[in-house]
C-alpha positions in Angstrom: -2.6 11.1 7.2 0.3 13.2 7.1 0.4 16.6 5.5 2.7 18.9 4.5 4.6 20.7 6.7 4.6 25.1 6.7 5.2 28.1 8.1 3.3 31.2 8.1 3.5 31.6 4.2 1.2 29.0 2.7 1.9 29.5 -0.8 5.5 29.1 0.2 5.2 26.3 2.1 3.7 24.3 -0.6 5.7 25.8 -3.4 9.0 25.3 -1.9 11.6 27.7 -2.6 14.2 26.6 -5.1 16.9 29.0 -6.0 17.7 27.3 -9.4 13.5 27.8 -10.3 13.6 31.6 -9.7 16.4 32.2 -12.1 13.7 32.2 -15.3 12.1 35.5 -16.1 8.5 35.6 -15.2 7.1 38.4 -17.4 8.7 38.2 -20.4 6.3 39.3 -22.9 5.4 37.3 -26.1 5.1 33.8 -24.7 2.6 31.4 -25.6 0.0 31.8 -22.6 0.0 33.5 -18.8 1.0 30.4 -17.4 4.4 29.9 -19.0 4.0 26.7 -20.5 7.1 26.5 -21.9 7.3 25.7 -25.6 10.4 26.7 -27.2 10.1 29.4 -30.1 12.5 27.2 -32.2 13.1 23.7 -33.0 14.8 21.4 -29.9 18.3 21.8 -30.0 19.1 25.4 -31.3 20.0 26.6 -27.7 17.5 29.2 -27.5 15.1 30.3 -24.6 11.5 30.8 -25.2 9.4 33.3 -23.4 7.7 33.3 -20.3 4.9 35.4 -19.3 1.8 37.2 -20.0 0.2 37.2 -23.4 -1.0 40.9 -23.6 2.5 42.0 -22.9 2.2 43.7 -19.1 4.9 42.3 -17.5 8.1 44.1 -16.2 11.4 43.5 -16.5 12.9 40.2 -15.3 13.6 39.5 -11.9 16.7 37.4 -11.4 17.5 36.4 -7.8 20.6 34.7 -8.9 23.7 34.8 -10.7 23.5 34.1 -14.5 26.0 31.2 -14.2 23.4 29.5 -12.0 20.5 30.0 -14.4 22.8 28.4 -17.6 21.9 24.8 -16.7 18.4 25.7 -16.2 17.8 27.3 -19.6 18.9 24.3 -21.2 16.6 22.1 -19.3 13.3 21.2 -20.9 13.8 24.3 -23.2 14.0 26.4 -20.7 11.3 25.9 -18.3 13.4 25.6 -15.1 13.8 22.0 -14.6 16.6 20.5 -14.2 18.0 17.7 -16.9 18.9 14.2 -16.4 22.7 13.6 -16.8 22.0 9.9 -18.1 22.8 8.7 -21.8 19.5 7.0 -22.1 16.7 9.8 -20.6 17.1 13.0 -22.8 14.3 15.1 -21.4 14.1 16.8 -17.5 12.7 16.4 -14.4 11.1 19.1 -12.7 8.9 20.4 -10.5 5.2 20.0 -10.7 3.3 22.7 -12.2 0.4 24.4 -10.3 -3.1 24.9 -11.3 -4.5 28.2 -12.6 -7.9 29.6 -12.5 -9.2 32.4 -14.5 -10.6 35.5 -13.0 -13.8 34.0 -13.4 -12.8 30.5 -12.1 -12.3 28.8 -15.2 -9.2 26.6 -16.0 -5.9 27.8 -17.7 -2.6 26.2 -18.6 -0.8 24.9 -15.5 2.2 27.1 -14.7 5.8 26.7 -13.2 5.7 27.4 -9.5 8.7 30.2 -9.6 5.6 32.0 -12.1 3.0 31.2 -9.4 5.3 32.9 -6.7 5.9 35.9 -9.0 2.4 36.5 -9.1 1.5 35.8 -6.0 4.1 38.2 -5.0 3.1 41.3 -7.1 -0.6 40.7 -6.3 -2.0 39.5 -9.4 -2.9 36.4 -8.1 -4.5 35.1 -4.7 -4.6 31.1 -3.4 -7.7 29.3 -4.2 -6.8 26.3 -2.9 -4.1 25.0 -0.7 -4.3 20.8 -2.0 -3.8 20.6 -4.5 -2.3 24.2 -4.6 -4.4 26.4 -7.0 -4.0 29.9 -7.6 -6.7 32.5 -9.1 -5.7 35.4 -11.2 -7.1 39.0 -10.5 -6.5 40.7 -13.7 -6.8 37.9 -16.7 -10.5 36.2 -17.7 -10.4 33.1 -20.1 -11.1 34.9 -23.3 -7.9 37.0 -23.0 -5.6 34.0 -22.8 -4.4 31.4 -25.0 -4.9 28.1 -24.0 -3.9 25.1 -25.9 -5.4 22.2 -23.7 -4.1 19.1 -22.0 -4.7 15.8 -21.5 -5.7 13.5 -18.8 -3.9 10.1 -18.6 -5.2 7.4 -16.3 -3.5 4.0 -15.1 -6.2 2.3 -12.5 -5.4 -0.3 -10.1 -6.9 -2.5 -7.4 -4.8 -0.6 -4.6 -3.8 2.6 -6.4 -4.5 4.6 -9.6 -2.0 7.0 -11.4 -3.1 10.6 -12.6 -1.0 12.4 -14.7 -1.5 16.1 -17.0 0.7 15.5 -20.0 0.8 18.2 -22.8 1.9 17.1 -26.5 3.3 19.0 -29.4 5.2 18.7 -32.8 8.9 19.3 -33.0 11.7 19.2 -35.5 14.4 16.6 -34.2 17.9 16.7 -35.7 17.4 15.1 -38.7 14.5 17.6 -39.3 11.8 15.1 -38.9 8.5 16.0 -36.8 7.9 13.9 -34.0 5.9 14.4 -31.3 7.2 15.1 -27.8 4.9 14.2 -24.2 5.6 16.4 -21.1 4.3 15.7 -17.9 2.9 18.4 -15.6 1.2 17.0 -13.2 1.4 13.8 -11.5 -1.5 12.2 -8.9 -1.5 9.0 -7.4 -4.8 7.8 -5.2 -4.5 5.4 -3.1 -8.1 3.8 -2.8 -9.6 2.2 0.2 -11.4 -0.8 -0.6 -10.0 -2.9 1.4 -11.1 -0.8 4.6 -14.6 -0.8 3.3 -14.7 -4.2 2.7 -13.7 -5.0 6.2 -15.8 -3.0 7.6 -18.9 -4.1 5.8 -17.6 -7.9 7.0 -17.5 -6.6 10.4 -21.1 -5.3 10.4 -22.5 -8.5 8.9 -20.9 -10.0 11.8 -22.5 -7.8 14.3 -25.7 -8.2 12.7 -25.5 -12.2 12.7 -24.6 -12.3 16.3 -27.4 -9.8 17.2 -29.8 -12.1 15.2 -28.5 -15.3 16.4 -27.7 -14.6 20.1 -30.6 -15.8 22.7 -33.5 -15.6 19.7 -35.6 -18.1 18.3 -34.3 -19.7 15.0 -35.3 -18.0 12.0 -35.2 -19.7 8.6 -32.5 -17.8 5.9 -34.8 -15.2 3.4 -35.1 -16.7 -0.2 -32.6 -15.3 -2.5 -35.2 -13.0 -4.9 -34.0 -10.0 -4.3 -32.5 -8.3 -7.8 -30.2 -5.6 -8.1 -29.8 -3.2 -10.4 -28.1 -2.9 -13.9 -24.6 -1.9 -13.6 -24.8 -2.7 -9.5 -21.0 -3.3 -7.9 -20.0 -4.0 -4.7 -19.7 -0.7 -2.3 -15.5 -1.6 -2.2 -15.8 -1.7 -5.9 -18.0 1.1 -6.5 -15.6 3.3 -4.5 -12.5 2.6 -6.7 -14.9 3.8 -9.4 -16.6 6.6 -7.6 -13.2 8.1 -6.5 -11.3 7.5 -9.3 -14.1 9.3 -11.8 -14.6 12.5 -9.0 -10.6 12.8 -8.9 -10.8 12.7 -12.5 -13.6 15.4 -12.5 -11.8 17.8 -9.8 -8.5 18.0 -12.0 -11.0 18.8 -15.2 -12.3 21.7 -13.2 -8.5 23.0 -12.5 -7.2 22.2 -15.9 -8.2 22.8 -19.3 -8.4 18.7 -20.0 -9.2 18.3 -23.5 -9.0 14.5 -23.7 -8.9 11.6 -21.4 -6.8 8.5 -21.9 -7.2 5.5 -19.8 -5.7 2.1 -19.8 -8.3 -0.9 -19.8 -7.0 -4.0 -19.2 -8.7 -7.0 -18.9 -7.0 -10.2 -16.9 -7.2 -13.9 -17.7 -8.0 -15.0 -14.0 -7.7 -18.7 -15.2 -4.3 -18.7 -17.0 -2.8 -16.5 -13.7 -4.4 -19.3 -11.7 -2.6 -22.2 -13.9 0.8 -20.4 -13.7 1.2 -20.6 -17.4 -1.0 -20.1 -21.1 -3.7 -22.6 -21.7 -4.8 -24.3 -24.8 -8.2 -23.8 -26.0 -9.4 -26.7 -24.4 -8.0 -25.9 -21.1 -9.6 -22.4 -21.6 -13.1 -24.3 -21.4 -12.1 -26.7 -18.7 -11.0 -25.6 -15.1 -9.5 -27.4 -12.4 -12.3 -29.5 -11.1 -13.2 -30.6 -14.7 -14.8 -34.1 -14.9 -14.7 -34.1 -10.8 -16.1 -32.5 -7.3 -13.8 -30.5 -5.1 -14.0 -33.3 -2.3 -13.1 -36.0 -4.5 -10.2 -33.9 -5.8 -8.6 -33.2 -2.6 -8.8 -36.5 -1.6 -6.6 -37.9 -4.5 -4.4 -34.9 -4.4 -3.4 -35.4 -0.5 -3.5 -39.2 -0.8 -6.6 -39.0 1.8 -4.9 -38.1 4.5 -4.5 -35.2 7.0 -2.2 -32.2 5.3 -0.7 -31.4 9.1 -0.5 -34.6 10.4 -0.7 -37.1 7.6 -3.5 -39.1 9.7 -5.0 -41.7 7.9 -8.3 -43.5 8.0 -9.9 -40.9 10.5 -13.1 -38.4 9.2 -11.4 -35.5 7.3 -12.6 -32.2 7.1 -12.3 -29.5 4.5 -9.9 -27.0 5.8 -9.3 -23.0 4.8 -5.3 -22.6 4.6 -5.9 -18.7 5.1 -9.2 -18.5 6.8 -12.1 -17.0 5.5 -12.5 -14.4 8.5 -8.7 -13.3 7.4 -9.9 -12.7 3.7 -9.6 -16.0 2.7 -11.4 -17.5 -0.5 -13.2 -20.9 -1.7 -10.5 -21.3 -4.2 -9.5 -25.1 -4.6 -5.9 -23.9 -4.1 -6.9 -22.6 -0.8 -8.1 -26.1 0.6 -6.5 -28.8 2.2 -7.9 -31.7 3.8 -7.7 -31.7 8.1 -8.6 -34.5 10.5 -10.9 -33.3 13.6 -8.5 -32.5 16.0 -6.2 -30.3 13.6 -8.9 -28.6 12.2 -10.0 -27.4 15.7 -6.9 -26.7 17.0 -5.7 -24.4 14.0 -9.3 -22.8 14.0 -8.8 -19.1 12.5 -5.3 -19.1 12.9 -2.9 -18.5 10.2 -1.5 -21.6 8.4 2.3 -19.6 9.2 1.8 -19.3 12.9 0.4 -22.8 13.2 3.0 -24.5 11.5 5.4 -22.1 12.5 7.4 -25.3 14.6 7.4 -27.4 11.4 8.8 -25.3 8.5 9.1 -28.5 6.1 5.2 -29.2 6.8 4.7 -25.7 5.8 6.6 -25.3 3.2 4.9 -28.3 1.8 1.7 -27.0 1.9 2.6 -23.2 0.7 3.9 -24.4 -2.2 0.3 -25.5 -3.5 -1.0 -21.8 -2.1 -1.4 -19.6 -5.6 -1.3 -15.9 -5.6 -4.9 -14.2 -4.7 -6.9 -13.3 -7.6 -8.6 -10.5 -5.8 -7.0 -7.9 -7.4 -7.2 -8.9 -11.1 -11.0 -9.5 -10.2 -11.3 -6.4 -8.8 -9.9 -4.8 -12.2 -12.5 -6.8 -14.5 -15.2 -5.9 -12.8 -14.9 -2.3 -12.8 -12.9 -1.5 -16.2 -16.2 -0.7 -18.1 -17.8 0.9 -15.1 -14.8 3.4 -15.2 -14.9 3.8 -18.9 -18.6 4.8 -18.5 -18.0 7.2 -15.4 -15.4 8.8 -17.1 -17.7 9.4 -20.3 -19.8 11.5 -18.6 -17.1 14.4 -17.8 -18.0 15.5 -21.3 -14.5 14.7 -22.7 -13.6 12.2 -25.7 -12.2 8.8 -23.7 -9.5 6.7 -25.4 -8.9 3.7 -23.9 -5.8 1.6 -24.5 -4.2 -1.7 -23.7 -2.0 -2.2 -20.8 0.7 -3.8 -23.7 1.0 -0.4 -25.3 1.6 1.1 -21.9 4.9 -1.5 -20.8 6.0 -0.6 -24.3 6.1 2.8 -23.9 7.4 2.8 -20.5 10.1 0.3 -21.4 11.5 2.4 -24.3 11.7 5.4 -22.5 13.4 4.0 -19.9 11.2 4.6 -17.1 10.3 2.5 -13.8 7.2 1.0 -12.6 5.0 3.0 -10.6 1.1 4.2 -11.1 2.3 7.4 -12.0 5.2 6.9 -14.5 2.5 4.0 -16.0 -0.3 6.7 -16.8 2.5 8.8 -18.3 2.8 6.4 -20.8 -0.8 5.3 -21.6 -1.7 6.1 -24.7 -0.3 6.2 -28.6 3.4 7.2 -28.4 5.2 6.2 -31.8 8.6 5.9 -30.2 9.9 4.2 -32.9 9.9 7.3 -35.2 11.5 9.4 -32.5 8.3 10.4 -30.0 9.4 10.7 -26.4 8.1 11.7 -23.6 10.9 14.6 -22.3 9.8 15.8 -18.9 8.7 14.3 -15.6 7.5 15.6 -12.4 9.8 15.3 -9.8 7.5 15.4 -7.0 3.9 13.1 -6.9 0.7 14.4 -4.9 -0.6 11.3 -2.8 -4.2 11.4 -2.0 -5.5 9.0 0.0 -9.6 8.4 0.2 -9.8 8.6 4.4 -13.9 9.0 4.1 -16.0 11.5 5.9 -16.3 9.6 8.8 -19.0 6.7 10.3 -22.7 6.6 10.5 -22.3 4.2 13.6 -23.5 5.8 16.8 -21.5 3.4 19.4 -18.2 2.6 19.0 -18.0 -1.2 19.7 -15.3 -3.4 21.6 -13.9 -6.4 19.6 -16.7 -8.6 20.6 -19.2 -6.5 19.0 -20.7 -4.9 21.9 -21.1 -0.8 22.0 -18.5 0.2 24.3 -19.4 4.1 24.0 -21.7 6.3 22.1 -20.6 8.9 19.6 -21.6 12.2 19.3 -24.8 12.8 17.0 -23.1 16.3 15.6 -19.9 16.1 13.9 -18.8 19.7 13.8 -17.2 21.0 17.2 -16.3 24.8 17.7 -16.2 25.2 13.8 -13.8 22.5 12.7 -14.8 18.6 11.3 -12.2 16.1 11.5 -10.4 15.8 8.5 -10.2 20.1 8.0 -6.9 21.2 7.2 -5.6 24.0 10.0 -2.7 26.2 10.9 -2.4 25.8 14.3 -0.2 28.6 16.1 1.0 27.0 19.8 2.6 29.9 21.9 4.5 27.9 24.6 5.4 24.1 25.3 7.1 21.5 23.3 5.3 22.1 20.6 5.7 26.0 20.3 5.4 27.1 16.6 3.6 26.7 13.9 2.0 23.8 12.2 0.0 22.7 9.5 -2.2 19.6 9.5 -5.4 17.9 9.5 -7.1 17.2 12.9 -9.6 14.9 14.7 -11.9 16.8 16.2 -13.3 16.5 20.1 -16.3 17.8 21.8 -14.7 19.5 24.4 -12.5 21.5 22.1 -8.8 20.0 22.6 -8.7 18.5 19.2 -5.8 16.1 18.0 -3.4 17.8 15.1 -1.4 15.4 12.9 1.5 16.8 11.5 4.7 15.7 10.0 6.6 15.8 13.1 3.9 13.9 15.6 0.3 13.9 16.8 -0.8 16.3 19.6 -3.5 18.1 20.9 -4.5 21.8 20.7 -7.2 24.0 21.7 -9.7 25.4 19.1 -8.6 28.9 20.0 -5.0 28.4 18.6 -6.1 26.9 15.1 -7.1 28.7 12.0 -8.9 26.8 8.9 -6.9 26.5 5.9 -9.1 24.2 3.8 -12.0 22.1 4.7 -12.1 18.5 4.4 -12.9 16.5 1.9 -12.9 12.9 2.4 -9.3 13.0 1.3 -5.9 12.7 3.0 -2.6 14.4 1.0 0.9 13.9 1.2 3.7 14.2 -1.6 6.6 11.8 -2.3 9.2 11.8 -4.7 9.0 10.3 -8.1 10.9 7.1 -9.1 14.4 8.4 -11.2 14.6 7.0 -14.4 16.7 3.8 -15.2 19.9 4.6 -16.7 19.9 2.8 -19.8 16.6 2.7 -22.3 15.7 -0.1 -24.2 16.9 0.0 -27.6 14.3 0.4 -30.6 14.5 -1.4 -33.8 12.9 1.2 -36.2 10.6 -0.7 -39.2 11.4 -0.4 -42.2 9.2 1.7 -44.8 7.2 -0.5 -46.9 7.1 0.3 -50.7 
């Protein structure tokens, strides 16, 4: 996966220079903690700035690189934290830079800080880079006991193909009427992209290879008895991957940030109602599509005992899968049709869209009965309890919330639909009483699960026969596939300094993937930045909030 472009200064590349962000004083004594958490000293709307800096008052005078006029807008944004506010009438909070993880001298997590504050600490030599991605600094002169840490909340919006994670902090403030409300700020947003579909495809491919080896030029062997048991809580590898990667990333964020509690959206999908496309009554919930009949009888009645592709009648009819099993199709009755023997053999494993491309009217008639696949909903139903149980092992209290509450919070705040914005909206938020989300991280860290290689010792061709042998060792000249490296190319088309992930080769001519492309580089021109951890990293911009927020009616207080 493409990684970040970088220059000579690593922390300058991962923390992009934004002139407006540097206008905030970074060493003002008297703040909440050394990371400049950014809470105001007075009520919201008073216009006063808060202190940012060290808790022990060791700071120097504030360093300003820009004029006071350029920083005036920044001082009012997010109560002076250096985030640019939106100008719409709906979203009254700020949209600013994602925070940076901070570790104490002894490696304990502290409150995340603003990128300008991180640059200040690195520039003065008071901190060192502990990790490149996600960018983490470690202080050289501060321990956890000497810092003030309030704690943050980890909010998770699980999904079948991707999971959103958001670090937030909440505090009480007084609104314009003097009432106490809770404001929530998003500090860091992460989008985890799973590879469950890839695992499922690889396991099906492996099963096909093994089936061919067992059946080709061999005697017939009767199938084994289906009496093998599975341990309690067993999940298929593709589903277990979703649980393990989410828990692993949550554990890492608990190691880098002072997480005090975890909030997760736990949703149960009604696959029966989703298959019907409408709400079901109590009797319909107990009876499925094939209640009182069989598959073949149901299909004969549905297709009038004729071939679905050519309308042939009075001939033997086979049951055919519209989406072939080899291409991920299921045995749902909506994926089954009747086909005569010639049409069934001519279609084979070809998708129905290609097989009937020359007959659009017939294709439209057949596709009208196809329903949305339920793979994603089934995956969520199978993993929701396992994910909650896995998060409970992290030693933090876990609170589960419904998907309806998440949607209610997100709609009321005028936010778009993404995994990270859903994660930011998870949990209790009484926006009817004035509670609100007042800050969004403008940049989202994308974490894509790439794996750590393959156990296969040979590379097969498309027929399953070995094409070449793979090396027994994964490390060549000190590098492993997936390592984050910096390459210095002295001459040639790619002359310059590049940062990216490498794919190693035994001859030492490794392949480097950067934002500008992919090219080969000798191991002598490489320098290790961060060891590969089975993930690829990239960034994207967060979805801008909608221009209008849905009005919320306030409930009347009952006497």
